[in-house]
C-alpha positions, 0 to 999 in steps of 0.5 A, a space after each residue: 488765836 486763828 480757828 479752823 474753817 468749817 467744812 462749808 468754808 472749805 467747800 466754798 474756797 474749794 468749789 469757787 476757786 479761793 485759796 481760803 475763806 477766812 473764818 467770820 466773812 459772810 457768805 451766802 448759802 442757798 437750800 437749793 442750789 445757784 452755781 451747781 446748776 447741772 448734774 456735772 455741778 453736783 457732782 464736782 460738789 459730792 466729790 468735795 464733800 467726800 474728799 473733805 470728809 464731810 457729809 451729804 447735806 452740806 454740799 450745796 452752797 454758793 458764794 456771792 460777791 459784794 453787789 454794791 460795789 463797796 466794801 462791808 457792805 452787801 445786798 440780800 437776794 431774796 429767799 437766801 440766808 445769811 451764814 456767819 462764820 466765827 470770829 471777826 466780821 470781814 468783807 467778801 472778797 469780790 469773785 469774778 464770775 465765770 463767763 456763762 450765759 443763763 440757759 446754759 446747759 439747757 439743750 433745745 431742738 427747734 423744729 420752727 420756721 418762719 417767723 413766731 417759732 424762730 423768735 421764740 427759740 432766738 430769744 433762748 439761744 441767745 440767753 444761752 441755751 444749745 438750740 438744735 435747728 432740725 431742717 429737712 434735708 436738701 431744702 431746709 426751713 423756708 425761711 432760708 429762701 426768704 430775701 436770699 436772692 435779694 442784693 439789699 437784704 441778704 448776704 451770699 444767699 442768706 436773707 435777712 430773715 434767716 440771718 437774724 432769727 437764726 443766730 446762736 443756733 446749730 443746723 441738723 438735716 434729718 427727714 422725719 417723715 422716715 423711720 430712721 429719721 423719727 428714730 434719730 430724732 428719738 436718739 436727740 430727744 433722749 438728750 435734750 430739754 425742750 422741743 419747740 415747733 409751730 406747725 400747723 395743727 395735727 403735724 406733730 401727731 403726725 409725725 409722731 414728734 408731740 408731746 405724747 410720742 416724744 415723752 415716752 422717750 424722755 419724760 422730762 422733755 418740754 415740748 412748745 407748739 406756737 400755732 395761730 388759734 391753740 391747740 383746742 377750741 373751734 379754731 384750732 384747725 385754721 391756718 394763721 400767720 402775723 395779719 390774721 393774728 392781728 386781725 382776730 386779736 382785735 388790735 387792728 381795730 384800734 390802729 389808724 386814724 378815725 373811720 380809716 380802714 384797718 391798720 395791721 402795726 408796723 412791726 409783725 407782733 402777731 408773730 412776735 407776741 407768740 414767740 415771745 409767749 413761747 419762750 416764756 411758757 418754755 422757761 415757766 416749764 423749765 422751772 416746774 421741772 426742777 420740783 416735779 422732775 417732769 416735762 410738760 406741753 406748752 400750748 401757745 396761741 398766737 390769738 391769745 397772745 394778741 388778747 393777753 396784749 389788749 390788756 387794759 383796753 379789753 378791760 375798759 370794753 367789758 365794764 362799758 361795752 363800747 369798743 375803744 375804735 381808732 384813735 390814730 396816736 392819741 390815747 384812750 385816756 390821756 389828753 394830750 398824748 399823740 405825736 405833733 409836728 414841728 418845724 423840722 420833724 415830728 415829737 411825741 408829747 405824752 401828758 399822763 398826769 394834771 401836772 404836767 398839763 400845767 407846766 406844759 401851758 408855761 412853755 407853749 403859746 396857747 393862753 386860750 387852752 389854760 382854763 380851769 377846765 382843761 387843768 384835769 383829765 376829764 376837761 381835756 379829754 372833752 376837749 381833746 380835738 381842740 388841743 391837739 389842733 392848737 398844739 400842733 399850730 403852736 409845735 409847728 413854730 420851732 424846731 424839734 430839738 428846741 420843743 425837745 430841750 425845753 419839755 425835757 428840761 421841765 419833766 414832760 415825757 416827750 420824745 422825737 419820732 424815729 425812723 428804722 435808721 434813727 432808731 438803730 444809730 441812737 446813743 442809748 441803743 448802742 451804749 446798751 449793745 443793742 446793735 451787734 455785729 454778728 460775723 457770718 459763715 460766708 461773708 462778713 459781719 451783718 448788723 442787726 439787734 442784740 439780746 434785750 434781756 440784760 441779766 446782772 450775773 449771768 449775761 454775756 453777749 455772744 452770737 455766732 453765726 446763723 448755720 449753714 444747711 446741715 452745717 453741725 450733722 456730723 458734729 451733733 451726731 458723732 459728739 451727742 450721739 456717738 455715731 462713728 463715721 460709718 454709721 454718719 456715711 451710711 445715713 446720709 447715702 439713705 437720705 436720712 440726713 
């Protein structure tokens, strides 16, 4: 005899669009929420409960499809509990997730400029946050001008910086220095989740848009500042850009050949590190808000980020009292761990365990290196200069691809050294959609790096064009704030927008 569906099964069936959920199927229920992660979703489930004659505690339900792709076998997500239906045990029917991104439903007001801030907000925009770029009327954010007139690095007056850092964003122009502009901004604050800025110290307070001001408008708002040295400490008023952060973060003292001048990293890791930490801080604050119901301020220092990235190198110094100094491409622990010239290019070889060394000795023609002393790391570290020199001589005798093939077969970590073009055309980069074409409002598609965060359930690689200045002002004011055409025209006449 077929048994009646439970209330939970009815809710699952209706909420997920399934025509039925058979008694006896395994379903998964989360004590908090998964599919109903916003207010509209919760209202939808609540109405289903009422419609089906149930009680409120049954209102938060989700079905997770078979992650293994095999019938009858199920992956158990952490902190989820199994609900067993009555009757025979049946496999879960696959449920195709609706296309969405992880941060869909989160709205960010992006007041960033240059590189560190825009990179952090770009990461969040790529993950689905609605990101509204607030720019000064007429002139816009300063990065709009970088490379804008360089024919090799721009498209229709938009340079490579702005093209890359501002995809998936909308542009609204507001004069934050005027009282009407500030009031208009507060209206946006009231319906937003996050504000990100990387002004110099004190600017947000002078504009009255820091946490102590906007928190009074919306207690749930999260603010994030990205500055060179943070909002506290003796350096808080210092001006900083990428190389300043790299220099005062210690990394430049490690980069370059021994006894050479300090060298900054080729990638602007001072700026990008601050942006990444900003995005991470925002995500942490959003999760905390789920428990507390309140927003908070995220204070990111670019110098702090560099100190964090020193990681074990800082601990080595603290234990020994010795600064590691410059080693070129060599390593402070592992030997050999370096770049080596071949007949037609450079390769990387990384011997990080002793067994790799023993295998390497069967591949290269360096019998003089195959000594008892060199079979362990302390001996190789002592003889590093001789090992690197002799391996360079051996690798130089044959082409790069020969060595890559032989070393790879032996499972010794190795790789070619790519230039930028080689890296962007690497087949693994292309297979993982890490080069994407983004259509422009004016002009054709532009090829740029994709989203490195690959999520199994909420990953949708879509990229909208970086906006023209003020492109979305009327749309946002009308649809989000309910402004009439006359009100918008009046704001524009008074140079508020």
